[in-house]
Backbone as CSV, one residue per row, in Angstrom:
resi,resn,N_x,N_y,N_z,CA_x,CA_y,CA_z,C_x,C_y,C_z
1,MET,-5.105,-20.347,12.245,-5.700,-19.258,11.461,-4.744,-18.088,11.397
2,MET,-4.524,-17.591,10.192,-3.599,-16.473,10.029,-4.185,-15.187,10.605
3,ARG,-3.333,-14.438,11.275,-3.727,-13.145,11.824,-3.072,-12.067,10.983
4,LYS,-3.887,-11.216,10.386,-3.340,-10.199,9.492,-4.107,-8.897,9.637
5,LYS,-3.475,-7.812,9.206,-4.047,-6.479,9.386,-3.623,-5.568,8.247
6,ILE,-4.553,-4.732,7.805,-4.248,-3.634,6.877,-4.486,-2.327,7.621
7,LEU,-3.506,-1.448,7.580,-3.659,-0.107,8.148,-3.562,0.896,7.011
8,MET,-4.649,1.644,6.777,-4.669,2.686,5.755,-4.621,4.044,6.440
9,ILE,-3.690,4.879,5.994,-3.517,6.214,6.562,-3.689,7.232,5.449
10,GLY,-4.561,8.203,5.636,-4.796,9.209,4.609,-4.703,10.615,5.161
11,ASN,-4.171,11.517,4.338,-4.136,12.939,4.683,-4.834,13.697,3.566
12,THR,-6.003,14.243,3.867,-6.821,14.893,2.839,-6.510,16.369,2.653
13,ASP,-5.516,16.897,3.362,-5.201,18.321,3.275,-4.792,18.700,1.862
14,GLY,-5.687,19.341,1.134,-5.397,19.789,-0.229,-5.546,18.705,-1.272
15,PHE,-5.869,17.484,-0.867,-5.971,16.365,-1.794,-7.302,15.630,-1.602
16,PRO,-8.391,16.105,-2.180,-9.669,15.388,-2.044,-9.615,13.998,-2.655
17,GLY,-8.680,13.770,-3.598,-8.560,12.464,-4.221,-8.097,11.381,-3.274
18,VAL,-7.556,11.768,-2.119,-7.097,10.768,-1.142,-8.266,9.917,-0.658
19,LEU,-9.425,10.529,-0.464,-10.603,9.770,-0.047,-10.973,8.723,-1.081
20,VAL,-10.824,9.086,-2.349,-11.090,8.142,-3.429,-10.096,6.987,-3.367
21,ASP,-8.816,7.330,-3.116,-7.780,6.295,-3.012,-8.105,5.291,-1.911
22,ILE,-8.459,5.791,-0.744,-8.749,4.914,0.390,-9.935,4.000,0.074
23,ASP,-10.967,4.569,-0.553,-12.127,3.756,-0.943,-11.732,2.684,-1.950
24,ASP,-10.861,3.056,-2.904,-10.437,2.097,-3.930,-9.595,0.974,-3.329
25,TYR,-8.676,1.319,-2.422,-7.880,0.291,-1.755,-8.798,-0.658,-0.969
26,TYR,-9.743,-0.094,-0.248,-10.657,-0.898,0.565,-11.455,-1.854,-0.320
27,ALA,-11.988,-1.319,-1.420,-12.776,-2.151,-2.335,-11.927,-3.270,-2.929
28,PHE,-10.666,-2.966,-3.244,-9.782,-3.968,-3.839,-9.487,-5.095,-2.857
29,PHE,-9.040,-4.765,-1.665,-8.624,-5.796,-0.728,-9.794,-6.620,-0.183
30,THR,-11.001,-6.068,-0.157,-12.150,-6.842,0.292,-12.800,-7.627,-0.846
31,SER,-12.258,-7.487,-2.051,-12.768,-8.227,-3.201,-12.045,-9.573,-3.317
32,PRO,-12.565,-10.504,-4.121,-11.899,-11.796,-4.293,-10.463,-11.686,-4.791
33,ILE,-10.194,-10.815,-5.773,-8.830,-10.762,-6.308,-7.860,-10.127,-5.321
34,GLY,-8.371,-9.359,-4.362,-7.505,-8.743,-3.362,-7.302,-9.595,-2.129
35,GLY,-7.961,-10.773,-2.079,-7.761,-11.682,-0.959,-8.949,-11.840,-0.024
36,ASN,-10.077,-11.141,-0.330,-11.276,-11.241,0.518,-10.997,-10.935,1.985
37,TRP,-10.318,-9.831,2.232,-10.061,-9.430,3.622,-11.390,-9.100,4.296
38,HIS,-11.485,-9.432,5.582,-12.662,-9.068,6.371,-12.587,-7.595,6.762
39,CYS,-13.752,-7.005,6.964,-13.804,-5.589,7.337,-13.053,-5.313,8.641
40,ASP,-13.134,-6.259,9.595,-12.486,-6.021,10.880,-10.974,-6.245,10.827
41,GLU,-10.463,-6.623,9.655,-9.022,-6.754,9.475,-8.407,-5.487,8.897
42,ILE,-9.249,-4.495,8.629,-8.793,-3.250,8.001,-9.096,-2.066,8.905
43,ASP,-8.066,-1.303,9.235,-8.223,-0.076,10.017,-7.887,1.121,9.131
44,ILE,-8.672,2.167,9.233,-8.469,3.379,8.434,-8.313,4.568,9.379
45,LEU,-7.217,5.289,9.223,-6.977,6.504,10.003,-6.861,7.672,9.035
46,MET,-7.819,8.585,9.095,-7.788,9.761,8.232,-7.304,10.958,9.046
47,ASN,-6.254,11.605,8.577,-5.672,12.770,9.233,-5.407,12.517,10.721
48,PRO,-4.775,11.396,11.061,-4.576,11.080,12.478,-3.552,11.990,13.140
49,THR,-3.666,12.153,14.421,-2.616,12.848,15.162,-1.437,11.889,15.311
50,LYS,-0.267,12.437,15.588,0.903,11.590,15.786,0.674,10.641,16.964
51,ARG,0.037,11.126,18.001,-0.214,10.288,19.181,-1.118,9.108,18.824
52,ASN,-2.200,9.371,18.100,-3.129,8.295,17.755,-2.496,7.287,16.805
53,LEU,-1.709,7.787,15.846,-1.047,6.875,14.917,-0.024,6.017,15.651
54,SER,0.740,6.626,16.536,1.735,5.871,17.302,1.061,4.808,18.159
55,ARG,-0.086,5.165,18.743,-0.821,4.201,19.570,-1.294,3.025,18.712
56,LYS,-1.807,3.312,17.522,-2.274,2.251,16.632,-1.130,1.347,16.202
57,LEU,0.023,1.923,15.881,1.180,1.124,15.482,1.652,0.237,16.626
58,SER,1.597,0.765,17.829,1.989,-0.022,18.994,1.037,-1.205,19.179
59,GLU,-0.254,-0.974,18.973,-1.235,-2.052,19.076,-0.956,-3.148,18.052
60,ILE,-0.659,-2.714,16.824,-0.387,-3.684,15.756,0.869,-4.485,16.063
61,GLU,1.906,-3.796,16.510,3.169,-4.473,16.798,3.005,-5.497,17.926
62,HIS,2.290,-5.138,18.965,2.128,-6.032,20.104,1.121,-7.147,19.834
63,ALA,0.298,-6.983,18.798,-0.662,-8.029,18.456,0.016,-9.209,17.763
64,ALA,1.251,-9.013,17.322,2.046,-10.092,16.702,1.321,-10.702,15.505
65,TYR,0.941,-9.846,14.551,0.295,-10.338,13.338,1.289,-11.115,12.483
66,ASP,0.749,-12.023,11.674,1.584,-12.776,10.735,1.919,-11.939,9.503
67,TYR,1.000,-11.051,9.125,1.171,-10.258,7.904,0.494,-8.908,8.090
68,VAL,1.195,-7.854,7.703,0.664,-6.493,7.826,0.881,-5.735,6.520
69,ILE,-0.141,-5.022,6.087,-0.032,-4.093,4.960,-0.269,-2.688,5.501
70,VAL,0.644,-1.774,5.202,0.489,-0.367,5.586,0.400,0.466,4.314
71,ILE,-0.633,1.291,4.216,-0.837,2.135,3.038,-0.933,3.587,3.487
72,PHE,-0.175,4.447,2.811,-0.287,5.879,3.084,-0.599,6.606,1.790
73,SER,-1.571,7.508,1.840,-1.919,8.343,0.691,-2.021,9.785,1.172
74,GLY,-1.235,10.652,0.562,-1.244,12.063,0.958,0.049,12.756,0.630
75,HIS,0.486,13.658,1.513,1.693,14.445,1.313,2.916,13.724,1.870
76,GLY,4.039,13.920,1.230,5.285,13.349,1.728,6.481,14.061,1.129
77,CYS,7.647,13.857,1.701,8.871,14.439,1.162,10.077,13.683,1.700
78,GLU,11.205,13.886,1.065,12.471,13.297,1.508,13.215,14.337,2.341
79,GLU,13.885,13.862,3.386,14.803,14.719,4.106,16.071,13.927,4.370
80,TYR,16.992,14.478,5.106,18.313,13.895,5.227,18.314,12.480,5.795
81,ASN,17.351,12.136,6.631,17.353,10.808,7.252,16.192,9.937,6.810
82,GLY,15.624,10.230,5.645,14.580,9.371,5.096,13.302,10.116,4.746
83,ILE,12.283,9.348,4.425,10.993,9.912,4.013,10.165,10.286,5.233
84,VAL,9.532,11.455,5.159,8.593,11.867,6.198,7.233,12.093,5.556
85,LEU,6.187,11.782,6.301,4.832,11.844,5.795,4.028,12.858,6.589
86,ALA,3.284,13.688,5.885,2.405,14.644,6.552,1.097,13.918,6.854
87,ILE,0.887,13.566,8.115,-0.277,12.757,8.464,-1.518,13.593,8.766
88,ASN,-1.318,14.884,9.002,-2.447,15.798,9.176,-1.959,17.196,8.819
89,GLU,-2.731,18.193,9.111,-2.386,19.556,8.699,-1.162,20.109,9.410
90,HIS,-0.802,19.541,10.559,0.254,20.134,11.364,1.403,19.203,11.738
91,GLU,1.262,17.902,11.533,2.269,16.976,12.047,2.869,16.088,10.951
92,MET,4.176,15.821,11.103,4.902,14.918,10.220,5.174,13.611,10.958
93,PHE,5.400,12.562,10.184,5.667,11.251,10.773,6.686,10.526,9.902
94,ALA,7.751,10.036,10.517,8.815,9.381,9.751,8.368,8.006,9.261
95,MET,8.658,7.717,8.009,8.301,6.432,7.419,8.905,5.271,8.194
96,ARG,10.094,5.461,8.751,10.786,4.356,9.428,9.978,3.799,10.590
97,HIS,9.063,4.592,11.131,8.242,4.113,12.240,7.119,3.177,11.780
98,LEU,6.940,3.073,10.467,5.902,2.208,9.920,6.442,0.833,9.540
99,THR,7.737,0.626,9.713,8.369,-0.624,9.297,8.449,-1.627,10.447
100,ASN,8.804,-2.873,10.092,9.058,-3.937,11.078,7.885,-4.179,12.022
101,LEU,6.687,-4.171,11.481,5.501,-4.421,12.298,5.131,-5.898,12.334
102,SER,5.669,-6.674,11.391,5.391,-8.109,11.338,6.486,-8.782,10.522
103,PRO,6.599,-10.122,10.611,7.643,-10.827,9.854,7.510,-10.646,8.348
104,LYS,6.270,-10.516,7.880,6.003,-10.287,6.464,5.159,-9.029,6.349
105,GLN,5.634,-8.078,5.554,4.958,-6.781,5.502,5.069,-6.167,4.118
106,LEU,3.987,-5.548,3.690,3.952,-4.764,2.457,3.574,-3.342,2.824
107,MET,4.328,-2.376,2.278,4.018,-0.974,2.505,3.843,-0.276,1.156
108,ILE,2.775,0.497,1.019,2.522,1.270,-0.192,2.485,2.739,0.193
109,LEU,3.461,3.502,-0.319,3.541,4.936,-0.030,3.179,5.712,-1.279
110,ASP,1.959,6.235,-1.309,1.470,6.979,-2.461,1.571,8.463,-2.148
111,CYS,2.789,9.001,-2.292,3.049,10.393,-1.922,4.278,10.897,-2.668
112,CYS,4.488,12.198,-2.619,5.663,12.793,-3.243,6.924,12.446,-2.456
113,ARG,8.075,12.538,-3.165,9.355,12.262,-2.504,10.364,13.366,-2.809
114,SER,9.864,14.572,-3.024,10.749,15.701,-3.295,11.598,15.995,-2.071
115,TYR,12.847,16.369,-2.303,13.729,16.682,-1.174,13.353,18.019,-0.578
116,ARG,13.342,18.013,0.737,12.998,19.240,1.436,13.578,19.155,2.836
117,VAL,14.264,20.171,3.266,14.848,20.177,4.607,13.757,20.590,5.572
118,ILE,13.241,19.617,6.304,12.146,19.872,7.229,12.249,18.902,8.387
119,ASP,12.088,19.373,9.582,12.202,18.501,10.747,10.904,17.748,10.946
120,GLU,11.003,16.551,11.458,9.824,15.711,11.648,8.810,16.362,12.566
121,GLU,9.252,17.234,13.460,8.335,17.849,14.416,7.706,19.128,13.892
122,ASP,8.200,19.606,12.734,7.695,20.865,12.203,6.281,20.704,11.652
123,ALA,5.702,21.854,11.280,4.393,21.823,10.638,4.515,21.125,9.303
124,CYS,3.408,20.576,8.822,3.472,19.758,7.620,3.665,20.624,6.388
125,ILE,4.083,19.978,5.302,4.258,20.662,4.036,2.889,21.093,3.542
126,ASN,2.846,22.137,2.786,1.584,22.702,2.350,1.206,22.201,0.963
127,ASN,-0.084,22.035,0.743,-0.674,21.664,-0.528,0.039,20.560,-1.241
128,GLU,0.627,20.230,-0.975,1.144,19.059,-1.708,-0.061,18.047,-1.721
129,ALA,-19.118,-4.439,4.146,-19.162,-5.607,4.970,-19.711,-6.622,4.124
130,ILE,-19.073,-7.384,4.032,-19.160,-8.391,2.980,-19.628,-9.715,3.565
131,ALA,-20.530,-10.339,2.873,-20.949,-11.666,3.343,-20.017,-12.694,2.715
132,PHE,-19.458,-13.599,3.537,-18.470,-14.561,3.037,-19.081,-15.948,2.914
133,SER,-19.142,-16.437,1.698,-19.637,-17.780,1.439,-18.476,-18.758,1.510
134,ARG,-18.769,-20.033,1.230,-17.692,-21.000,1.180,-16.674,-20.632,0.109
135,PHE,-17.182,-20.088,-0.999,-16.303,-19.661,-2.085,-15.348,-18.572,-1.598
136,ASP,-15.892,-17.607,-0.882,-15.064,-16.513,-0.368,-14.020,-17.035,0.611
137,ASN,-14.416,-17.952,1.473,-13.489,-18.495,2.448,-12.399,-19.325,1.801
138,ALA,-12.739,-19.999,0.694,-11.730,-20.770,-0.029,-10.659,-19.845,-0.589
139,ILE,-11.083,-18.672,-1.079,-10.136,-17.695,-1.608,-9.243,-17.180,-0.487
140,ARG,-9.851,-16.846,0.646,-9.068,-16.373,1.784,-8.059,-17.427,2.227
141,HIS,-8.484,-18.674,2.251,-7.591,-19.753,2.672,-6.390,-19.859,1.726
142,GLU,-6.646,-19.795,0.429,-5.551,-19.914,-0.532,-4.635,-18.692,-0.475
143,TYR,-5.230,-17.520,-0.324,-4.449,-16.280,-0.211,-3.532,-16.339,1.005
144,GLU,-4.061,-16.795,2.120,-3.258,-16.891,3.341,-2.199,-17.983,3.225
145,ARG,-2.515,-19.060,2.490,-1.514,-20.104,2.280,-0.316,-19.551,1.507
146,MET,-0.587,-18.683,0.527,0.493,-18.085,-0.254,1.349,-17.155,0.619
147,ILE,0.698,-16.432,1.517,1.452,-15.561,2.435,2.318,-16.416,3.352
148,GLU,1.761,-17.507,3.867,2.519,-18.392,4.743,3.734,-18.988,4.030
149,ASN,3.586,-19.280,2.746,4.679,-19.873,1.980,5.747,-18.855,1.585
150,ALA,5.417,-17.572,1.674,6.405,-16.538,1.342,7.457,-16.469,2.449
151,VAL,8.684,-16.163,2.064,9.733,-16.017,3.064,9.512,-14.705,3.816
152,PRO,9.994,-14.575,5.048,9.878,-13.294,5.766,10.483,-12.168,4.933
153,GLN,9.749,-11.096,4.781,10.198,-10.014,3.905,9.406,-8.747,4.183
154,GLU,9.986,-7.620,3.815,9.297,-6.334,3.870,9.489,-5.660,2.524
155,ILE,8.400,-5.380,1.853,8.427,-4.754,0.528,7.767,-3.386,0.624
156,VAL,8.387,-2.396,-0.012,7.826,-1.040,-0.025,7.587,-0.627,-1.474
157,LEU,6.373,-0.184,-1.760,6.044,0.361,-3.077,5.971,1.878,-2.962
158,TYR,6.793,2.560,-3.752,6.783,4.022,-3.792,6.082,4.466,-5.066
159,SER,5.195,5.429,-4.961,4.491,5.906,-6.152,5.380,6.758,-7.038
160,CYS,6.552,7.177,-6.524,7.491,7.946,-7.333,8.898,7.739,-6.785
161,ASP,9.893,8.224,-7.529,11.280,8.089,-7.121,11.681,9.274,-6.245
162,GLU,12.895,9.218,-5.734,13.404,10.322,-4.921,13.366,11.626,-5.702
163,ASN,13.041,12.700,-5.004,13.006,14.049,-5.571,11.980,14.185,-6.695
164,GLU,10.900,13.407,-6.630,9.821,13.505,-7.607,8.498,13.753,-6.895
165,SER,7.513,14.193,-7.675,6.164,14.394,-7.147,5.268,13.255,-7.600
166,SER,4.300,12.929,-6.767,3.339,11.881,-7.083,2.040,12.527,-7.541
167,LEU,1.633,12.241,-8.760,0.464,12.899,-9.336,-0.827,12.352,-8.740
168,ILE,-1.741,13.255,-8.433,-3.051,12.882,-7.908,-4.068,13.906,-8.371
169,SER,-5.275,13.445,-8.675,-6.362,14.322,-9.084,-7.540,14.084,-8.140
170,ASN,-8.645,14.748,-8.416,-9.831,14.542,-7.588,-10.366,13.121,-7.715
171,GLU,-9.952,12.424,-8.768,-10.364,11.036,-8.981,-9.425,10.046,-8.312
172,GLY,-8.337,10.558,-7.708,-7.418,9.675,-7.004,-6.014,9.685,-7.567
173,SER,-5.165,8.849,-6.992,-3.759,8.771,-7.363,-3.566,8.044,-8.689
174,TYR,-2.679,8.594,-9.546,-2.383,7.955,-10.818,-1.783,6.574,-10.590
175,TYR,-0.831,6.484,-9.671,-0.158,5.210,-9.427,-1.148,4.144,-8.961
176,LEU,-2.038,4.498,-8.046,-3.015,3.541,-7.555,-3.897,3.036,-8.686
177,GLN,-4.350,3.937,-9.547,-5.233,3.530,-10.633,-4.542,2.522,-11.552
178,TYR,-3.261,2.744,-11.819,-2.525,1.796,-12.667,-2.229,0.505,-11.915
179,LEU,-2.009,0.590,-10.627,-1.766,-0.607,-9.828,-3.003,-1.509,-9.856
180,LEU,-4.179,-0.905,-9.681,-5.410,-1.679,-9.705,-5.729,-2.182,-11.113
181,ALA,-5.397,-1.372,-12.117,-5.604,-1.798,-13.509,-4.719,-3.001,-13.833
182,ALA,-3.486,-2.972,-13.347,-2.566,-4.092,-13.566,-3.083,-5.357,-12.884
183,ALA,-3.674,-5.188,-11.702,-4.237,-6.330,-10.988,-5.405,-6.932,-11.764
184,GLU,-6.256,-6.071,-12.310,-7.391,-6.555,-13.100,-6.911,-7.257,-14.363
185,MET,-5.908,-6.690,-15.025,-5.364,-7.294,-16.244,-4.761,-8.661,-15.954
186,ALA,-4.113,-8.803,-14.816,-3.488,-10.081,-14.461,-4.529,-11.184,-14.362
187,MET,-5.726,-10.837,-13.927,-6.750,-11.851,-13.742,-7.444,-12.252,-15.041
188,ILE,-7.168,-11.509,-16.120,-7.696,-11.906,-17.427,-7.034,-13.206,-17.875
189,GLN,-5.800,-13.415,-17.405,-5.080,-14.644,-17.703,-5.599,-15.723,-16.755
190,LEU,-6.626,-16.407,-17.143,-7.337,-17.306,-16.248,-6.496,-18.478,-15.759
191,HIS,-5.393,-18.771,-16.458,-4.560,-19.891,-16.033,-3.630,-19.511,-14.888
192,VAL,-3.567,-18.240,-14.564,-2.664,-17.779,-13.509,-3.407,-17.769,-12.172
193,PRO,-2.947,-18.539,-11.179,-3.651,-18.567,-9.890,-3.463,-17.300,-9.076
194,ALA,-2.311,-16.647,-9.234,-2.025,-15.427,-8.467,-0.814,-14.736,-9.074
195,LYS,-0.621,-13.477,-8.703,0.583,-12.746,-9.087,1.101,-11.983,-7.883
196,ASN,2.425,-11.930,-7.781,3.025,-11.314,-6.605,3.155,-9.803,-6.737
197,VAL,3.595,-9.186,-5.664,3.695,-7.729,-5.590,4.608,-7.181,-6.683
198,ARG,5.763,-7.803,-6.877,6.728,-7.333,-7.883,6.113,-7.312,-9.282
199,ARG,5.419,-8.374,-9.661,4.855,-8.456,-11.008,3.776,-7.397,-11.244
200,ILE,2.927,-7.177,-10.250,1.864,-6.177,-10.415,2.452,-4.771,-10.461
201,HIS,3.429,-4.500,-9.594,4.087,-3.189,-9.624,4.739,-2.944,-10.979
202,ASP,5.496,-3.918,-11.479,6.183,-3.760,-12.761,5.183,-3.538,-13.901
203,ALA,4.065,-4.265,-13.857,3.047,-4.101,-14.895,2.422,-2.712,-14.830
204,ALA,2.182,-2.218,-13.618,1.611,-0.881,-13.457,2.563,0.185,-13.991
205,VAL,3.849,0.028,-13.686,4.848,0.989,-14.167,4.905,0.986,-15.687
206,GLU,4.845,-0.189,-16.291,4.893,-0.287,-17.751,3.669,0.369,-18.386
207,MET,2.505,0.188,-17.785,1.288,0.819,-18.295,1.379,2.335,-18.188
208,MET,1.915,2.837,-17.069,2.103,4.284,-16.915,3.063,4.816,-17.958
209,ARG,4.143,4.063,-18.215,5.147,4.495,-19.172,4.558,4.574,-20.585
210,GLN,3.691,3.639,-20.916,3.073,3.642,-22.238,2.111,4.818,-22.403
211,ASP,1.338,5.109,-21.361,0.362,6.203,-21.441,1.011,7.575,-21.285
212,TYR,2.064,7.660,-20.481,2.751,8.925,-20.222,4.263,8.736,-20.383
213,PRO,4.723,8.574,-21.644,6.146,8.276,-21.887,7.109,9.353,-21.398
214,PHE,6.625,10.568,-21.253,7.514,11.663,-20.841,7.222,12.128,-19.411
215,SER,6.560,11.287,-18.651,6.214,11.644,-17.273,7.457,11.740,-16.403
216,ASP,7.403,12.647,-15.423,8.498,12.801,-14.459,8.266,11.965,-13.201
217,GLN,7.248,11.119,-13.223,6.947,10.263,-12.082,7.385,8.838,-12.385
218,HIS,8.280,8.298,-11.566,8.818,6.964,-11.795,8.663,6.117,-10.527
219,PRO,7.579,5.340,-10.433,7.368,4.488,-9.242,8.526,3.512,-9.046
220,ARG,8.804,3.197,-7.786,9.905,2.304,-7.444,9.436,1.247,-6.435
221,ILE,10.161,0.152,-6.409,9.888,-0.910,-5.437,11.169,-1.213,-4.672
222,LEU,11.045,-1.373,-3.374,12.175,-1.736,-2.515,11.847,-3.080,-1.881
223,GLU,12.671,-4.081,-2.140,12.448,-5.401,-1.585,13.777,-6.013,-1.193
224,PRO,13.751,-7.069,-0.399,14.999,-7.678,0.063,15.912,-8.073,-1.090
225,HIS,17.199,-7.920,-0.905,18.193,-8.272,-1.916,18.108,-9.757,-2.239
226,ARG,18.156,-10.060,-3.526,18.146,-11.434,-4.016,16.845,-12.171,-3.728
227,LEU,15.767,-11.434,-3.534,14.460,-12.074,-3.356,13.947,-12.470,-4.740
228,VAL,13.983,-13.746,-5.036,13.589,-14.234,-6.352,12.289,-15.021,-6.281
229,HIS,12.188,-15.934,-5.330,11.018,-16.785,-5.216,10.289,-16.520,-3.895
230,ARG,9.088,-17.063,-3.826,8.271,-17.006,-2.612,8.034,-15.569,-2.151
231,ARG,7.664,-14.729,-3.107,7.296,-13.348,-2.786,5.859,-13.289,-2.259
232,LEU,5.516,-12.168,-1.672,4.163,-11.964,-1.163,3.183,-11.800,-2.324
233,PRO,1.993,-12.393,-2.233,0.999,-12.242,-3.301,0.355,-10.863,-3.248
234,PHE,-0.064,-10.373,-4.410,-0.820,-9.117,-4.435,-2.248,-9.366,-4.917
235,VAL,-2.408,-10.204,-5.948,-3.743,-10.553,-6.436,-3.882,-12.069,-6.500
236,ILE,-5.096,-12.528,-6.331,-5.389,-13.954,-6.434,-6.546,-14.125,-7.415
237,ASN,-6.472,-15.144,-8.247,-7.480,-15.369,-9.287,-8.655,-16.158,-8.707
238,PRO,-9.810,-15.525,-8.507,-10.956,-16.229,-7.904,-11.504,-17.323,-8.801
239,ASN,-11.189,-17.282,-10.097,-11.680,-18.290,-11.016,-10.995,-19.633,-10.848
240,ARG,-9.947,-19.682,-10.029,-9.218,-20.913,-9.807,-9.650,-21.639,-8.545
241,TRP,-10.554,-21.034,-7.764,-10.884,-21.652,-6.473,-12.400,-21.819,-6.309
């Protein structure tokens, strides 16, 4: 049996839409197209302290999961040694500490990436249960089979490029809404059993570009060099199982 975990981290300081984002991510991943994750496979930390977040990451790392998804929604910025995330009103946390938690990992960073000289220890930047039937279990089995068949990899989805801001409203993050819209659109193609992270990200970016051709927000994806086949799945078509 595959052991997997989703860790959602949110910072609501100045961004009420973050709560909407977390709810939307939860609804997606516990749905058939998101893989029918169980509730106990998803942990949510809202405005965590650095100590509590570090403790949770240590637990995940030592649990030796087969697959981990880490999602952050809130404030963020670039500094000289990488991206830092404002995890609460007073503390920053380096993105690099969220990596290498499992052999196969997906990270979604829905935050700004504007350059700012700020130390990780400084104060944060300002204002920036489901019942499973046999059908549900069949979807989970196929979803996990696709993860098992993927080569070891770590993929990071950025809601914007370096030195850009990530747009969010009280209704949630723009990037997330397009990501979920792209996932829903993919399932309209009933002959497709699943689509991987790269395809859904690219579709979301194209939809954003069509709706906002002059936007200053350009989502990016970071994945292993020369990764062509056996990518991690993002959506699975429940109509095929």
